[in-house]
ZAZAGU-211878 format. One record per residue (C-alpha): x, y, z. Coordinates in steps of 0.05 Angstrom, whole numbers. Layout:
! ZAZAGU-211878
r px: X; py: Y; pz: Z
...
***
This chain:
! ZAZAGU-211878
r px: 3366; py: 1037; pz: 5216
r px: 3313; py: 1086; pz: 5240
r px: 3271; py: 1069; pz: 5178
r px: 3276; py: 995; pz: 5193
r px: 3256; py: 1007; pz: 5266
r px: 3194; py: 1045; pz: 5245
r px: 3175; py: 990; pz: 5195
r px: 3182; py: 937; pz: 5249
r px: 3140; py: 977; pz: 5298
r px: 3084; py: 984; pz: 5247
r px: 3084; py: 910; pz: 5233
r px: 3084; py: 892; pz: 5307
r px: 3030; py: 942; pz: 5325
r px: 3074; py: 986; pz: 5368
r px: 3055; py: 1060; pz: 5360
r px: 3103; py: 1100; pz: 5318
r px: 3086; py: 1167; pz: 5349
r px: 3109; py: 1186; pz: 5418
r px: 3044; py: 1222; pz: 5430
r px: 3004; py: 1157; pz: 5429
r px: 3003; py: 1111; pz: 5489
r px: 3014; py: 1037; pz: 5483
r px: 2941; py: 1025; pz: 5496
r px: 2915; py: 1068; pz: 5439
r px: 2898; py: 1008; pz: 5396
r px: 2851; py: 979; pz: 5448
r px: 2780; py: 994; pz: 5424
r px: 2740; py: 1038; pz: 5472
r px: 2679; py: 1012; pz: 5509
r px: 2615; py: 1022; pz: 5470
r px: 2576; py: 1084; pz: 5488
r px: 2503; py: 1073; pz: 5504
r px: 2460; py: 1130; pz: 5478
r px: 2387; py: 1141; pz: 5494
r px: 2339; py: 1134; pz: 5434
r px: 2330; py: 1198; pz: 5396
r px: 2263; py: 1234; pz: 5398
r px: 2230; py: 1229; pz: 5329
r px: 2229; py: 1296; pz: 5296
r px: 2198; py: 1324; pz: 5232
r px: 2247; py: 1341; pz: 5177
r px: 2271; py: 1412; pz: 5172
r px: 2240; py: 1456; pz: 5118
r px: 2274; py: 1452; pz: 5051
r px: 2283; py: 1519; pz: 5016
r px: 2256; py: 1513; pz: 4945
r px: 2266; py: 1575; pz: 4903
r px: 2204; py: 1599; pz: 4867
r px: 2213; py: 1615; pz: 4794
r px: 2165; py: 1651; pz: 4747
r px: 2127; py: 1601; pz: 4705
r px: 2103; py: 1616; pz: 4636
r px: 2032; py: 1595; pz: 4622
r px: 2027; py: 1545; pz: 4565
r px: 1955; py: 1550; pz: 4543
r px: 1960; py: 1487; pz: 4502
r px: 1973; py: 1445; pz: 4565
r px: 1903; py: 1451; pz: 4593
r px: 1830; py: 1456; pz: 4573
r px: 1800; py: 1523; pz: 4588
r px: 1740; py: 1529; pz: 4543
r px: 1676; py: 1519; pz: 4584
r px: 1643; py: 1475; pz: 4532
r px: 1702; py: 1428; pz: 4525
r px: 1679; py: 1356; pz: 4541
r px: 1712; py: 1321; pz: 4600
r px: 1672; py: 1257; pz: 4608
r px: 1629; py: 1218; pz: 4559
r px: 1569; py: 1195; pz: 4599
r px: 1531; py: 1163; pz: 4541
r px: 1534; py: 1161; pz: 4465
r px: 1498; py: 1228; pz: 4463
r px: 1514; py: 1260; pz: 4531
r px: 1579; py: 1296; pz: 4551
r px: 1599; py: 1326; pz: 4617
r px: 1638; py: 1390; pz: 4604
r px: 1683; py: 1440; pz: 4639
r px: 1622; py: 1484; pz: 4647
r px: 1588; py: 1428; pz: 4685
r px: 1650; py: 1416; pz: 4728
r px: 1658; py: 1488; pz: 4752
r px: 1585; py: 1489; pz: 4772
r px: 1600; py: 1440; pz: 4828
r px: 1593; py: 1364; pz: 4834
r px: 1569; py: 1322; pz: 4892
r px: 1574; py: 1246; pz: 4892
r px: 1533; py: 1202; pz: 4939
r px: 1544; py: 1128; pz: 4949
r px: 1539; py: 1077; pz: 5005
r px: 1599; py: 1039; pz: 5031
r px: 1626; py: 996; pz: 4974
r px: 1580; py: 1027; pz: 4923
r px: 1636; py: 1045; pz: 4875
r px: 1633; py: 1121; pz: 4882
r px: 1708; py: 1128; pz: 4892
r px: 1730; py: 1077; pz: 4841
r px: 1674; py: 1092; pz: 4793
r px: 1651; py: 1163; pz: 4780
r px: 1704; py: 1191; pz: 4828
r px: 1763; py: 1160; pz: 4791
r px: 1734; py: 1179; pz: 4723
r px: 1725; py: 1252; pz: 4741
r px: 1793; py: 1257; pz: 4777
r px: 1830; py: 1230; pz: 4716
r px: 1790; py: 1276; pz: 4671
r px: 1813; py: 1336; pz: 4711
r px: 1886; py: 1313; pz: 4709
r px: 1885; py: 1299; pz: 4634
r px: 1853; py: 1367; pz: 4623
r px: 1912; py: 1401; pz: 4658
r px: 1873; py: 1427; pz: 4719
r px: 1911; py: 1447; pz: 4782
r px: 1878; py: 1429; pz: 4847
r px: 1875; py: 1414; pz: 4921
r px: 1861; py: 1344; pz: 4948
r px: 1837; py: 1335; pz: 5020
r px: 1851; py: 1266; pz: 5049
r px: 1803; py: 1231; pz: 5096
r px: 1829; py: 1160; pz: 5086
r px: 1901; py: 1134; pz: 5089
r px: 1899; py: 1108; pz: 5018
r px: 1879; py: 1174; pz: 4985
r px: 1951; py: 1194; pz: 4974
r px: 1967; py: 1129; pz: 4937
r px: 1905; py: 1137; pz: 4894
r px: 1925; py: 1206; pz: 4871
r px: 1997; py: 1186; pz: 4859
r px: 1971; py: 1130; pz: 4814
r px: 1923; py: 1177; pz: 4779
r px: 1978; py: 1228; pz: 4767
r px: 2026; py: 1175; pz: 4740
r px: 1974; py: 1147; pz: 4692
r px: 1957; py: 1217; pz: 4668
r px: 2029; py: 1242; pz: 4662
r px: 2023; py: 1292; pz: 4720
r px: 2069; py: 1262; pz: 4772
r px: 2119; py: 1320; pz: 4769
r px: 2065; py: 1369; pz: 4788
r px: 2046; py: 1334; pz: 4853
r px: 2059; py: 1369; pz: 4920
r px: 2049; py: 1317; pz: 4975
r px: 2043; py: 1351; pz: 5042
r px: 2056; py: 1302; pz: 5098
r px: 2101; py: 1293; pz: 5160
r px: 2154; py: 1259; pz: 5116
r px: 2155; py: 1312; pz: 5062
r px: 2194; py: 1378; pz: 5058
r px: 2133; py: 1421; pz: 5042
r px: 2114; py: 1476; pz: 5092
r px: 2062; py: 1532; pz: 5093
r px: 2057; py: 1586; pz: 5146
r px: 1986; py: 1611; pz: 5138
r px: 1994; py: 1672; pz: 5184
r px: 2055; py: 1699; pz: 5147
r px: 2020; py: 1684; pz: 5081
r px: 1958; py: 1724; pz: 5099
r px: 1992; py: 1783; pz: 5132
r px: 2049; py: 1786; pz: 5082
r px: 2004; py: 1796; pz: 5021
r px: 1998; py: 1866; pz: 4990
r px: 1937; py: 1906; pz: 5004
r px: 1899; py: 1938; pz: 5062
r px: 1922; py: 1910; pz: 5130
r px: 1851; py: 1908; pz: 5155
r px: 1830; py: 1864; pz: 5096
r px: 1888; py: 1816; pz: 5109
r px: 1869; py: 1811; pz: 5182
r px: 1797; py: 1797; pz: 5162
r px: 1819; py: 1740; pz: 5118
r px: 1860; py: 1710; pz: 5175
r px: 1801; py: 1720; pz: 5222
r px: 1754; py: 1685; pz: 5172
r px: 1802; py: 1626; pz: 5170
r px: 1805; py: 1618; pz: 5245
r px: 1729; py: 1627; pz: 5254
r px: 1715; py: 1573; pz: 5203
r px: 1759; py: 1526; pz: 5242
r px: 1719; py: 1542; pz: 5305
r px: 1654; py: 1528; pz: 5268
r px: 1681; py: 1465; pz: 5237
r px: 1691; py: 1435; pz: 5307
r px: 1616; py: 1433; pz: 5313
r px: 1613; py: 1463; pz: 5383
r px: 1541; py: 1455; pz: 5406
r px: 1506; py: 1512; pz: 5440
r px: 1434; py: 1528; pz: 5454
r px: 1399; py: 1571; pz: 5404
r px: 1397; py: 1631; pz: 5451
r px: 1472; py: 1630; pz: 5463
r px: 1497; py: 1612; pz: 5394
r px: 1494; py: 1680; pz: 5362
r px: 1523; py: 1715; pz: 5422
r px: 1580; py: 1666; pz: 5431
r px: 1600; py: 1670; pz: 5358
r px: 1600; py: 1747; pz: 5358
r px: 1639; py: 1749; pz: 5423
r px: 1692; py: 1700; pz: 5397
r px: 1698; py: 1737; pz: 5331
r px: 1706; py: 1805; pz: 5367
r px: 1760; py: 1777; pz: 5413
r px: 1799; py: 1747; pz: 5355
r px: 1793; py: 1809; pz: 5311
r px: 1819; py: 1855; pz: 5366
r px: 1876; py: 1808; pz: 5383
r px: 1898; py: 1800; pz: 5311
r px: 1896; py: 1875; pz: 5298
r px: 1943; py: 1887; pz: 5358
r px: 1991; py: 1831; pz: 5340
r px: 1993; py: 1849; pz: 5266
r px: 2011; py: 1920; pz: 5284
r px: 2062; py: 1900; pz: 5336
r px: 2099; py: 1847; pz: 5294
r px: 2069; py: 1818; pz: 5232
r px: 2109; py: 1753; pz: 5237
r px: 2075; py: 1731; pz: 5301
r px: 2056; py: 1658; pz: 5313
r px: 1996; py: 1622; pz: 5341
r px: 2034; py: 1615; pz: 5406
r px: 2042; py: 1690; pz: 5409
r px: 1967; py: 1697; pz: 5398
r px: 1955; py: 1646; pz: 5453
r px: 2000; py: 1683; pz: 5502
r px: 1968; py: 1750; pz: 5486
r px: 1898; py: 1724; pz: 5501
r px: 1921; py: 1686; pz: 5564
r px: 1953; py: 1748; pz: 5595
r px: 1897; py: 1796; pz: 5580
r px: 1872; py: 1831; pz: 5643
r px: 1813; py: 1799; pz: 5679
r px: 1793; py: 1863; pz: 5715
r px: 1802; py: 1938; pz: 5706
r px: 1842; py: 1941; pz: 5771
r px: 1890; py: 1888; pz: 5745
r px: 1900; py: 1928; pz: 5681
r px: 1924; py: 1987; pz: 5722
r px: 1972; py: 1947; pz: 5766
r px: 2047; py: 1947; pz: 5757
r px: 2052; py: 1871; pz: 5753
r px: 2007; py: 1868; pz: 5693
r px: 2047; py: 1922; pz: 5658
r px: 2103; py: 1870; pz: 5650
r px: 2058; py: 1819; pz: 5616
r px: 2058; py: 1795; pz: 5544
r px: 1992; py: 1830; pz: 5531
r px: 2018; py: 1896; pz: 5556
r px: 2081; py: 1890; pz: 5515
r px: 2042; py: 1878; pz: 5451
r px: 1995; py: 1935; pz: 5466
r px: 2053; py: 1983; pz: 5476
r px: 2086; py: 1961; pz: 5411
r px: 2020; py: 1967; pz: 5374
r px: 2009; py: 2037; pz: 5402
r px: 2074; py: 2060; pz: 5371
r px: 2056; py: 2030; pz: 5304
r px: 1986; py: 2061; pz: 5302
r px: 2013; py: 2130; pz: 5324
r px: 2067; py: 2127; pz: 5270
r px: 2012; py: 2114; pz: 5219
r px: 1968; py: 2170; pz: 5246
r px: 1914; py: 2122; pz: 5268
r px: 1908; py: 2140; pz: 5341
r px: 1833; py: 2132; pz: 5343
r px: 1838; py: 2060; pz: 5317
r px: 1885; py: 2042; pz: 5373
r px: 1841; py: 2076; pz: 5425
r px: 1783; py: 2031; pz: 5404
r px: 1826; py: 1968; pz: 5408
r px: 1857; py: 1988; pz: 5475
r px: 1787; py: 2003; pz: 5504
r px: 1766; py: 1932; pz: 5487
r px: 1825; py: 1899; pz: 5522
r px: 1828; py: 1944; pz: 5583
r px: 1754; py: 1957; pz: 5594
r px: 1706; py: 1913; pz: 5554
r px: 1742; py: 1847; pz: 5559
r px: 1752; py: 1851; pz: 5635
r px: 1678; py: 1867; pz: 5644
r px: 1655; py: 1803; pz: 5610
r px: 1623; py: 1752; pz: 5656
r px: 1673; py: 1702; pz: 5681
r px: 1634; py: 1644; pz: 5651
r px: 1629; py: 1677; pz: 5583
r px: 1702; py: 1697; pz: 5582
r px: 1728; py: 1629; pz: 5604
r px: 1683; py: 1593; pz: 5554
r px: 1710; py: 1635; pz: 5496
r px: 1783; py: 1632; pz: 5516
r px: 1781; py: 1557; pz: 5531
r px: 1750; py: 1540; pz: 5464
r px: 1800; py: 1583; pz: 5427
r px: 1858; py: 1552; pz: 5466
r px: 1834; py: 1482; pz: 5448
r px: 1833; py: 1498; pz: 5373
r px: 1898; py: 1538; pz: 5372
r px: 1936; py: 1485; pz: 5411
r px: 1920; py: 1434; pz: 5357
r px: 1963; py: 1474; pz: 5309
r px: 2018; py: 1492; pz: 5358
r px: 2047; py: 1424; pz: 5374
r px: 2088; py: 1373; pz: 5336
r px: 2076; py: 1359; pz: 5263
r px: 2020; py: 1409; pz: 5253
r px: 2063; py: 1466; pz: 5280
r px: 2120; py: 1446; pz: 5235
r px: 2076; py: 1441; pz: 5173
r px: 2034; py: 1503; pz: 5181
r px: 2070; py: 1551; pz: 5229
r px: 2143; py: 1552; pz: 5208
r px: 2167; py: 1570; pz: 5138
r px: 2133; py: 1569; pz: 5070
r px: 2156; py: 1536; pz: 5005
r px: 2089; py: 1525; pz: 4972
r px: 2026; py: 1568; pz: 4965
r px: 1953; py: 1560; pz: 4946
r px: 1967; py: 1599; pz: 4882
r px: 2012; py: 1543; pz: 4858
r px: 1949; py: 1506; pz: 4837
r px: 1933; py: 1564; pz: 4790
r px: 1996; py: 1544; pz: 4752
r px: 1979; py: 1470; pz: 4749
r px: 2004; py: 1442; pz: 4815
r px: 1964; py: 1387; pz: 4850
r px: 1969; py: 1395; pz: 4926
r px: 1953; py: 1332; pz: 4964
r px: 1945; py: 1341; pz: 5040
r px: 1965; py: 1271; pz: 5063
r px: 1939; py: 1280; pz: 5134
r px: 1884; py: 1227; pz: 5140
r px: 1826; py: 1257; pz: 5177
r px: 1801; py: 1190; pz: 5203
r px: 1865; py: 1183; pz: 5243
r px: 1863; py: 1250; pz: 5280
r px: 1816; py: 1307; pz: 5292
r px: 1876; py: 1354; pz: 5287
r px: 1888; py: 1329; pz: 5216
r px: 1817; py: 1349; pz: 5197
r px: 1826; py: 1418; pz: 5229
r px: 1892; py: 1431; pz: 5192
r px: 1863; py: 1411; pz: 5125
r px: 1801; py: 1453; pz: 5136
r px: 1847; py: 1512; pz: 5152
r px: 1885; py: 1504; pz: 5087
r px: 1821; py: 1492; pz: 5048
r px: 1793; py: 1560; pz: 5070
r px: 1858; py: 1595; pz: 5052
r px: 1857; py: 1561; pz: 4984
r px: 1784; py: 1582; pz: 4972
r px: 1800; py: 1654; pz: 4989
r px: 1859; py: 1653; pz: 4941
r px: 1813; py: 1625; pz: 4887
r px: 1762; py: 1681; pz: 4898
r px: 1817; py: 1734; pz: 4892
r px: 1831; py: 1713; pz: 4821
r px: 1758; py: 1723; pz: 4801
r px: 1771; py: 1792; pz: 4771
r px: 1824; py: 1765; pz: 4723
r px: 1790; py: 1701; pz: 4700
r px: 1777; py: 1697; pz: 4626
r px: 1768; py: 1643; pz: 4573
r px: 1842; py: 1627; pz: 4575
r px: 1847; py: 1617; pz: 4651
r px: 1867; py: 1548; pz: 4675
r px: 1811; py: 1514; pz: 4715
r px: 1826; py: 1490; pz: 4785
r px: 1791; py: 1438; pz: 4828
r px: 1777; py: 1424; pz: 4902
r px: 1770; py: 1350; pz: 4918
r px: 1745; py: 1318; pz: 4982
r px: 1725; py: 1245; pz: 4990
r px: 1686; py: 1235; pz: 5055
r px: 1674; py: 1310; pz: 5052
r px: 1636; py: 1312; pz: 5118
r px: 1703; py: 1314; pz: 5154
r px: 1720; py: 1381; pz: 5122
r px: 1654; py: 1418; pz: 5112
r px: 1651; py: 1489; pz: 5141
r px: 1603; py: 1548; pz: 5136
r px: 1650; py: 1582; pz: 5086
r px: 1635; py: 1527; pz: 5035
r px: 1567; py: 1557; pz: 5018
r px: 1596; py: 1626; pz: 5007
r px: 1652; py: 1599; pz: 4963
r px: 1609; py: 1552; pz: 4923
r px: 1561; py: 1608; pz: 4905
r px: 1619; py: 1642; pz: 4868
r px: 1662; py: 1582; pz: 4848
r px: 1638; py: 1582; pz: 4776
r px: 1663; py: 1653; pz: 4766
r px: 1732; py: 1632; pz: 4790
r px: 1734; py: 1569; pz: 4746
r px: 1740; py: 1526; pz: 4809
r px: 1709; py: 1457; pz: 4803
r px: 1689; py: 1429; pz: 4872
r px: 1678; py: 1355; pz: 4879
r px: 1651; py: 1331; pz: 4946
r px: 1637; py: 1258; pz: 4960
r px: 1603; py: 1226; pz: 5019
r px: 1561; py: 1165; pz: 5035
r px: 1495; py: 1199; pz: 5053
r px: 1462; py: 1261; pz: 5081
r px: 1464; py: 1233; pz: 5151
r px: 1540; py: 1239; pz: 5150
r px: 1534; py: 1315; pz: 5144
r px: 1479; py: 1318; pz: 5196
r px: 1523; py: 1281; pz: 5245
r px: 1583; py: 1327; pz: 5235
r px: 1549; py: 1394; pz: 5234
r px: 1520; py: 1430; pz: 5295
r px: 1454; py: 1396; pz: 5313
r px: 1413; py: 1460; pz: 5312
r px: 1428; py: 1479; pz: 5240
r px: 1452; py: 1413; pz: 5210
r px: 1395; py: 1403; pz: 5161
r px: 1392; py: 1476; pz: 5139
r px: 1467; py: 1480; pz: 5127
r px: 1467; py: 1414; pz: 5089
r px: 1409; py: 1436; pz: 5044
r px: 1442; py: 1503; pz: 5030
r px: 1508; py: 1470; pz: 5012
r px: 1477; py: 1418; pz: 4966
r px: 1437; py: 1471; pz: 4931
r px: 1502; py: 1498; pz: 4902
r px: 1523; py: 1432; pz: 4871
r px: 1492; py: 1432; pz: 4802
r px: 1513; py: 1361; pz: 4785
r px: 1494; py: 1306; pz: 4834
r px: 1512; py: 1233; pz: 4823
r px: 1479; py: 1177; pz: 4861
r px: 1510; py: 1108; pz: 4867
r px: 1479; py: 1049; pz: 4905
r px: 1444; py: 1078; pz: 4965
r px: 1402; py: 1053; pz: 5023
r px: 1396; py: 1115; pz: 5066
r px: 1322; py: 1137; pz: 5066
r px: 1339; py: 1212; pz: 5073
r px: 1388; py: 1210; pz: 5015
r px: 1338; py: 1172; pz: 4971
r px: 1284; py: 1224; pz: 4988
r px: 1333; py: 1279; pz: 4970
r px: 1347; py: 1247; pz: 4902
r px: 1273; py: 1236; pz: 4889
r px: 1259; py: 1310; pz: 4904
r px: 1312; py: 1329; pz: 4852
r px: 1284; py: 1283; pz: 4797
r px: 1213; py: 1306; pz: 4812
r px: 1146; py: 1274; pz: 4803
r px: 1104; py: 1258; pz: 4743
r px: 1030; py: 1249; pz: 4731
r px: 1010; py: 1176; pz: 4728
r px: 941; py: 1157; pz: 4701
r px: 916; py: 1087; pz: 4714
r px: 854; py: 1053; pz: 4681
r px: 814; py: 1000; pz: 4719
r px: 772; py: 954; pz: 4674
r px: 712; py: 915; pz: 4701
r px: 669; py: 860; pz: 4667
r px: 612; py: 818; pz: 4692
r px: 576; py: 758; pz: 4659
r px: 514; py: 720; pz: 4681
r px: 480; py: 659; pz: 4651
r px: 418; py: 619; pz: 4669
r px: 368; py: 565; pz: 4646
r px: 294; py: 559; pz: 4663
r px: 244; py: 501; pz: 4653
r px: 167; py: 503; pz: 4661
r px: 113; py: 452; pz: 4653
r px: 38; py: 444; pz: 4670
r px: -23; py: 401; pz: 4660
r px: -98; py: 410; pz: 4671
r px: -166; py: 380; pz: 4657
r px: -240; py: 384; pz: 4676
r px: -311; py: 358; pz: 4667
r px: -374; py: 397; pz: 4655
r px: -449; py: 381; pz: 4651
r px: -512; py: 421; pz: 4641
r px: -587; py: 407; pz: 4648
r px: -645; py: 450; pz: 4626
r px: -721; py: 439; pz: 4623
r px: -778; py: 481; pz: 4600
r px: -849; py: 473; pz: 4572
r px: -842; py: 400; pz: 4564
r px: -772; py: 399; pz: 4537
r px: -713; py: 374; pz: 4574
r px: -641; py: 382; pz: 4551
r px: -578; py: 354; pz: 4583
r px: -504; py: 353; pz: 4562
r px: -438; py: 332; pz: 4591
r px: -364; py: 335; pz: 4570
r px: -292; py: 331; pz: 4594
r px: -222; py: 360; pz: 4573
r px: -147; py: 351; pz: 4592
r px: -84; py: 389; pz: 4572
r px: -8; py: 385; pz: 4588
r px: 50; py: 432; pz: 4570
r px: 126; py: 436; pz: 4582
r px: 178; py: 490; pz: 4563
r px: 251; py: 510; pz: 4577
r px: 300; py: 566; pz: 4557
r px: 370; py: 597; pz: 4568
r px: 388; py: 669; pz: 4587
r px: 456; py: 707; pz: 4595
r px: 479; py: 779; pz: 4604
r px: 549; py: 814; pz: 4600
r px: 566; py: 880; pz: 4633
r px: 630; py: 919; pz: 4615
r px: 657; py: 980; pz: 4652
r px: 722; py: 1020; pz: 4667
r px: 747; py: 1075; pz: 4712
r px: 809; py: 1120; pz: 4713
r px: 850; py: 1151; pz: 4769
r px: 907; py: 1202; pz: 4765
r px: 962; py: 1209; pz: 4818
r px: 1030; py: 1243; pz: 4825
r px: 1087; py: 1195; pz: 4837
r px: 1164; py: 1200; pz: 4842
r px: 1199; py: 1191; pz: 4776
r px: 1246; py: 1141; pz: 4809
r px: 1227; py: 1094; pz: 4865
r px: 1272; py: 1070; pz: 4922
r px: 1288; py: 1005; pz: 4887
r px: 1321; py: 1043; pz: 4831
r px: 1375; py: 1066; pz: 4880
r px: 1383; py: 1003; pz: 4922
r px: 1393; py: 957; pz: 4862
r px: 1449; py: 995; pz: 4827
r px: 1511; py: 954; pz: 4813
r px: 1572; py: 970; pz: 4856
r px: 1630; py: 953; pz: 4809
r px: 1652; py: 888; pz: 4842
r px: 1685; py: 831; pz: 4806
r px: 1617; py: 799; pz: 4797
r px: 1596; py: 864; pz: 4762
r px: 1659; py: 861; pz: 4718
r px: 1683; py: 925; pz: 4751
r px: 1624; py: 966; pz: 4727
r px: 1588; py: 1010; pz: 4777
r px: 1522; py: 1043; pz: 4760
r px: 1499; py: 1113; pz: 4778
r px: 1441; py: 1160; pz: 4765
r px: 1461; py: 1231; pz: 4747
r px: 1425; py: 1297; pz: 4756
r px: 1446; py: 1364; pz: 4726
r px: 1406; py: 1426; pz: 4742
r px: 1368; py: 1453; pz: 4682
r px: 1388; py: 1396; pz: 4636
r px: 1346; py: 1345; pz: 4600
r px: 1389; py: 1287; pz: 4577
r px: 1385; py: 1250; pz: 4511
r px: 1334; py: 1202; pz: 4541
r px: 1288; py: 1263; pz: 4549
r px: 1290; py: 1255; pz: 4625
r px: 1320; py: 1296; pz: 4682
r px: 1360; py: 1235; pz: 4702
r px: 1412; py: 1194; pz: 4664
r px: 1427; py: 1122; pz: 4683
r px: 1499; py: 1108; pz: 4666
r px: 1558; py: 1065; pz: 4688
r px: 1632; py: 1074; pz: 4704
r px: 1689; py: 1025; pz: 4701
r px: 1739; py: 1018; pz: 4759
r px: 1789; py: 990; pz: 4708
r px: 1793; py: 1058; pz: 4673
r px: 1862; py: 1068; pz: 4644
***
């Protein structure tokens, strides 16, 4: 009977348990929740495994050809690691033409590399390149929606070696970010401001690295913000409880344990004596500028990507990885700052392998379309040694004026000229910028032109002459009875005519020095549009090379339909 009762209750909806009320089957009122704040994904721990180097998977010999430019001209690995710069106006075909051709050549040759993204479609381009070249599995896409993270402070301070050297590398990274912002100062203040900012950062990093090596940019910010502003404040009891004082005390213990008391005394003297004595305007200018840059990397996505954990490293490219920083610089200044930061760290890692590079070492590449977003003073130092590290840099931009606009006004032209001097291959697509055309003409040089001027003159004429004349004469003579007389007359007429002509021939020569290529050679290059059947034209220069046409320039073309 009890079993039947329970069955009837279930069928009728009556609760079978005494612990449930009769209203338990009534659905509760919907709960209204506020919208969640968007958050970046948590870091994913990816174990790192030793990778064996398969030398058959990449081209390492310097004379191995990468791109066939003409029937008799190859562009090799040796050319690539000497640096490449591509110029081309908007829509000239530099990205889809020579850019795409070289990018796919690097991927097919097994290079590892770093790709900086200025435009939103750069990620899709490289995903397509990698798929077509069989390299998709080696892509590391760094973006807000990816799991990849890199803590640059822990990376620099956690490496083996002298602590001072590690701090110097971190200092170099931060100083390059400061320079990359293009802060304009008068010529008299520029050198002083840079030295003062570098001294402040160095002394702060030395204290924080000794106190706790896993510090963050926020810790660096708090340390600088709580530094004493006067010597009297440094001796007060209130300041002794500050973040700056806490880090100084922790650093003192670390330096004393290492037997480096004198080093700490120098650092302490800066923060307790020299820094408070700086003029208020100088101190506030330095700290405000540093705060502006550091804050860019302390908030939101940038903090999550570059100041939390680490599951990829610059050295991954040495093993064949292709790191794509999908943080379009055109969308945010912070994106450009973050990519410049990682670029400098990557360049330093490339230079560290210079001592071990041999003929079997895998080449790596640094790629930046619209490179003016990422250029920094460190580029010239790196590029002067890039060949020894087997690092192939490819920078692309529309014209020289783009660099001049981004770099500090006082040194823009000098920095640009110094940087371009290290790119041994320079490719010019359709171009209308006068300064860029003049730069190209200076590379290709001048030649002696002799011109001959012929002259010829011809004269002709006709003359006619005629005349007539006549006269009468008479004579009379008498003598000794004899008289003689005579008379007579005469008449004559003449006519004549004739022709005359003369011819004069002459010539003169003049010798002048003229540019090998004129402006119209650059403005008339095909851009690779559908009307051009997808073929874009370019003129190529390679330092110290005479091409098969016996010229310092090679006129070639690239297809945007390259498979």
